[in-house]
C-alpha positions in Angstrom: -14.0 44.8 12.9 -17.8 44.8 12.7 -19.2 41.8 10.8 -22.6 43.6 10.4 -20.9 46.1 8.0 -19.1 43.6 5.8 -20.5 42.9 2.2 -22.5 39.9 1.4 -23.1 38.3 -2.0 -26.3 36.8 -3.3 -25.7 35.5 -6.8 -24.7 38.6 -8.9 -25.7 41.1 -6.1 -23.3 42.4 -3.5 -25.1 43.9 -0.5 -23.1 46.7 1.1 -23.7 45.4 4.6 -25.9 42.7 6.3 -28.9 44.9 7.2 -32.2 44.2 5.4 -35.4 46.2 5.6 -38.0 43.6 6.5 -41.4 43.7 4.6 -43.8 45.9 6.6 -47.4 46.3 5.4 -48.4 49.9 4.9 -52.1 49.4 4.0 -51.9 52.6 1.9 -52.6 51.4 -1.7 -55.6 51.9 -3.9 -56.4 48.9 -6.2 -52.9 47.6 -5.5 -51.0 50.7 -6.8 -47.9 52.1 -5.1 -48.0 55.7 -4.3 -45.8 58.6 -3.1 -46.1 57.2 0.4 -44.3 54.0 -0.8 -41.6 56.1 -2.5 -40.9 58.1 0.6 -41.3 55.1 3.0 -39.0 52.7 1.0 -36.7 55.4 -0.3 -36.0 56.7 3.2 -34.5 53.3 4.2 -32.2 53.4 1.2 -30.9 56.8 2.2 -30.6 55.5 5.8 -28.0 53.0 4.8 -29.7 49.6 4.6 -28.3 47.1 2.2 -31.5 45.6 0.9 -34.9 47.2 1.0 -37.9 44.9 0.7 -41.5 46.0 -0.1 -44.4 45.0 2.0 -46.3 41.8 1.2 -47.3 42.5 -2.5 -50.3 40.5 -3.6 -50.2 38.4 -6.7 -54.0 38.5 -7.2 -56.6 41.0 -6.1 -58.3 38.5 -3.9 -55.0 37.5 -2.4 -54.6 40.8 -0.6 -54.7 40.9 3.2 -56.8 44.0 3.0 -58.3 46.1 0.2 -55.4 48.6 0.7 -52.5 46.2 0.0 -49.8 46.7 -2.6 -50.2 44.5 -5.7 -48.5 43.1 -8.8 -51.4 41.4 -10.5 -51.6 43.7 -13.4 -49.1 45.4 -15.7 -50.3 48.8 -14.8 -48.8 48.3 -11.3 -45.3 48.3 -12.8 -44.8 52.0 -13.6 -44.8 53.5 -10.0 -42.9 50.5 -8.6 -40.2 51.2 -11.3 -39.9 54.8 -10.0 -39.3 53.4 -6.5 -36.8 50.8 -7.5 -34.8 53.4 -9.5 -34.6 55.7 -6.5 -33.6 52.9 -4.1 -30.9 51.6 -6.4 -29.5 55.1 -7.0 -29.0 55.4 -3.2 -26.7 52.4 -3.2 -29.2 49.8 -1.8 -30.5 46.7 -3.5 -34.3 46.5 -3.8 -36.6 43.5 -3.5 -40.3 42.7 -3.5 -42.1 40.2 -1.3 -44.7 38.3 -3.3 -47.6 37.1 -1.3 -51.1 35.6 -1.2 -53.1 35.9 2.0 -55.3 32.9 1.5 -57.8 32.5 4.3 -56.5 35.7 6.0 -57.6 37.9 3.1 -60.3 40.6 2.9 -59.7 42.0 6.4 -59.6 45.5 7.8 -56.5 47.6 8.4 -55.1 47.3 11.9 -56.1 50.8 12.8 -59.6 50.0 11.8 -59.9 47.2 14.3 -59.0 44.2 12.2 -61.5 41.4 11.2 -63.5 40.8 8.1 -64.3 43.5 5.5 -67.7 43.4 3.9 -68.4 43.9 0.2 -69.8 47.4 0.9 -66.4 48.4 2.3 -64.4 46.9 -0.6 -64.1 43.4 0.7 -64.7 40.2 -1.2 -66.2 36.8 -0.6 -63.8 34.8 -2.9 -61.4 33.8 -0.1 -59.4 30.6 -0.6 -57.4 28.2 1.4 -56.2 24.6 1.2 -59.2 23.5 3.3 -62.5 25.2 4.3 -61.2 26.1 7.8 -61.4 29.8 8.9 -58.5 31.4 10.8 -61.0 32.6 13.5 -64.6 33.6 13.9 -63.6 37.2 12.9 -62.3 36.1 9.6 -64.1 35.0 6.4 -64.8 31.3 5.8 -62.6 30.2 2.9 -63.4 27.7 0.2 -60.9 24.9 -0.5 -58.9 25.4 -3.7 -59.6 23.1 -6.6 -56.8 21.7 -8.8 -57.6 24.4 -11.3 -57.5 27.1 -8.5 -54.1 25.9 -7.4 -52.7 26.0 -10.9 -54.1 29.6 -11.2 -52.3 30.6 -8.0 -49.0 29.2 -9.3 -49.5 31.1 -12.6 -50.2 34.3 -10.6 -46.9 34.1 -8.7 -45.0 33.5 -11.9 -46.7 36.4 -13.7 -46.1 38.7 -10.7 -42.4 37.7 -10.7 -42.1 38.7 -14.4 -43.7 42.1 -13.6 -41.2 42.5 -10.7 -38.4 42.1 -13.1 -39.9 44.7 -15.4 -40.2 47.0 -12.5 -36.5 46.8 -11.7 -36.5 44.6 -8.6 -33.3 42.7 -8.0 -34.6 40.3 -5.3 -37.8 38.4 -4.8 -38.8 37.1 -1.4 -41.6 34.5 -1.5 -43.9 34.9 1.5 -44.6 31.4 2.9 -45.0 32.4 6.5 -47.3 34.1 9.0 -50.3 32.0 8.2 -50.8 33.2 4.6 -51.6 30.9 1.7 -48.4 29.0 1.2 -47.9 28.6 4.9 -51.5 27.3 5.1 -50.6 24.5 2.7 -47.4 23.7 4.7 -49.1 23.3 8.1 -51.2 20.2 9.0 -53.3 22.5 11.2 -54.8 24.3 8.2 -54.2 21.8 5.4 -56.6 19.0 5.9 -56.6 17.7 2.3 -56.2 14.1 1.4 -55.1 14.6 -2.2 -51.7 15.3 -3.7 -51.6 18.7 -2.0 -52.1 17.5 1.6 -51.4 14.8 4.1 -47.7 13.9 3.9 -44.8 16.4 4.2 -44.1 16.0 0.5 -47.6 16.8 -0.5 -48.0 19.8 1.9 -44.8 21.5 0.6 -45.6 20.8 -3.0 -47.3 24.2 -3.6 -44.4 26.2 -2.2 -41.9 24.2 -4.3 -44.0 24.5 -7.4 -44.3 28.2 -7.0 -40.5 28.5 -6.6 -40.0 26.5 -9.8 -42.6 28.7 -11.6 -40.9 31.9 -10.5 -37.5 30.6 -11.6 -38.8 30.1 -15.1 -39.0 33.9 -15.4 -36.6 35.1 -12.7 -33.1 35.3 -14.1 -30.4 32.9 -12.8 -28.3 36.0 -11.9 -30.8 37.3 -9.4 -31.5 35.9 -5.9 -34.7 34.3 -4.7 -35.5 34.3 -0.9 -38.3 32.6 1.0 -39.8 33.7 4.3 -40.8 30.8 6.4 -42.5 30.6 9.8 -40.0 28.2 11.5 -42.7 26.9 13.9 -46.5 27.3 14.4 -45.8 27.3 18.2 -48.5 24.6 18.4 -48.0 20.9 19.0 -48.8 19.0 15.9 -48.2 22.0 13.7 -45.4 23.0 11.4 -42.1 22.6 13.2 -38.5 23.7 13.1 -37.5 20.2 11.9 -40.0 20.7 9.0 -38.4 24.1 8.2 -34.9 22.6 8.1 -36.1 19.8 5.8 -38.0 22.2 3.5 -35.1 24.8 3.4 -32.7 22.1 2.2 -35.2 21.1 -0.5 -35.7 24.7 -1.6 -32.0 25.2 -1.9 -31.9 22.6 -4.6 -34.7 24.4 -6.4 -32.9 27.7 -6.7 -33.6 29.4 -3.4 -30.7 31.4 -2.0 -31.7 32.3 1.5 -34.5 31.6 4.1 -35.8 34.4 6.1 -36.6 32.7 9.5 -39.7 34.1 11.2 -42.4 32.2 13.1 -46.1 32.0 14.0 -49.2 33.5 12.4 -50.9 30.3 11.5 -53.0 29.5 14.6 -55.2 32.1 16.3 -54.6 33.0 19.9 -51.2 31.3 20.3 -49.0 32.6 23.1 -45.5 33.2 21.8 -42.6 33.7 24.2 -41.5 37.0 22.6 -38.3 38.7 23.7 -35.2 40.3 22.1 -33.9 38.0 19.3 -36.4 35.3 20.2 -36.4 34.0 16.6 -32.6 34.0 16.1 -32.1 30.4 17.2 -34.4 29.3 14.3 -32.1 31.1 11.8 -29.0 29.4 13.4 -30.5 25.9 13.3 -31.8 26.2 9.7 -28.4 27.6 8.6 -26.4 24.8 10.4 -28.6 21.9 9.4 -29.9 22.7 5.9 -26.8 24.3 4.4 -28.7 27.4 3.1 -28.0 31.0 4.1 -30.5 32.5 6.5 -31.8 35.8 7.8 -32.7 36.5 11.4 -35.7 38.7 12.3 -37.6 39.6 15.5 -37.0 42.3 18.1 -33.5 43.0 16.9 -32.9 46.6 18.0 -29.3 47.1 19.3 -26.3 47.4 17.0 -24.1 45.1 19.1 -26.9 42.5 19.2 -27.2 42.6 15.4 -23.4 42.5 14.9 -23.2 39.4 17.2 -25.8 37.6 15.2 -23.6 37.7 12.1 -20.3 37.3 13.9 -21.5 34.3 15.8 -22.8 32.5 12.7 -26.4 32.7 13.8 -27.4 34.2 10.4 -26.0 35.8 7.3 -28.3 38.8 7.3 -30.3 40.7 9.9 -33.8 41.8 9.0 -35.2 44.8 10.9 -38.7 46.1 10.9 -40.2 48.2 13.8 -36.9 49.5 14.8 -36.4 51.0 11.3 -39.9 52.6 11.6 -38.6 54.3 14.8 -35.2 55.1 13.3 -35.0 54.9 9.5 -31.3 55.8 9.6 -30.6 53.1 12.2 -27.8 51.6 9.9 -25.9 54.8 10.0 -26.2 55.1 13.8 -25.2 51.4 14.1 -22.1 51.9 12.0 -21.1 54.8 14.2 -21.6 52.8 17.3 -19.6 49.9 15.9 -16.8 51.9 14.5 -17.6 51.0 10.9 -17.7 53.2 7.9 -21.0 55.1 8.0 -23.2 54.9 4.8 -24.2 58.5 4.8 -25.8 59.9 1.6 -23.7 62.7 0.2 -26.4 65.3 0.9 -26.2 64.5 4.7 -22.5 63.9 5.2 -22.1 67.3 7.0 -24.2 65.8 9.8 -21.6 63.1 10.7 -20.6 63.0 14.3 -16.9 62.8 15.2 -15.6 59.4 16.1 -15.2 58.6 19.7 -11.5 58.6 20.9 
């Protein structure tokens, strides 16, 4: 029996299988608003059989966007179109979640197909880029200013307010983005956090912002709904954030109402060479799960149904997050179920396309 196609419960939610659509930036918003592109993009994954569909990184402030074209939840007006999307995704049998994010020092940059690097004010960029310390990601990125105590409090409030809007929009899951070199990760890593106050220095001080944001979200996010956190398990740099740090933080977050850690890596230091290969981040999910006691999700070059099934069956992770493979094959879950001999989650409208089972 395929473990990949067994249900999994997160608080009051029951996922129909263990396949999650990982957040994937689309850079297709105007002023933070979702569009028909997002409806088709995210809705297609729901009809394709995934259990949980997550939005791209969704900015909690306008100056917290990665690019001027990012999705946002910093104003009430953003809710209406997102509600249309969540309604459709849920109607197709999938659960739906939003990844809340703040880019920090990696904000105000060009879309990938525009070459990356800093966006000037004439092209919709902004100079109010913030970070724990005044240290730029690279020469191609803007120089940030170090957040004041008041600025940090404002960021925490922004995450809380975005979570309240997410609930109004019909989302059932929040994933907090504390990975890939964005603001919360910048506070976690000693490579980017050079503060000497209560927000920097020791492990306890560097994790404080992430914990405080989790606590703030939980004041508006119902007890019945799950809260996930994406962490970069390692910076892949000596002296940076480590797997041991991730285990320690994951155990702490579990006590603050976090239900699962989505284990990614990297993104904090520029020019780092990462030993990429199929399933290269799966060992992080296994270690965090085993040593912290929290459920985990595995992500990173997971493409083959049997590979994904083994991750769950072997206890490496509870959920499997797919990204680029789902862009190539939005109905990958249906094909995977067929390959593994499981019940195929076809939408009614497409059932006539089912292939006969192999003898």
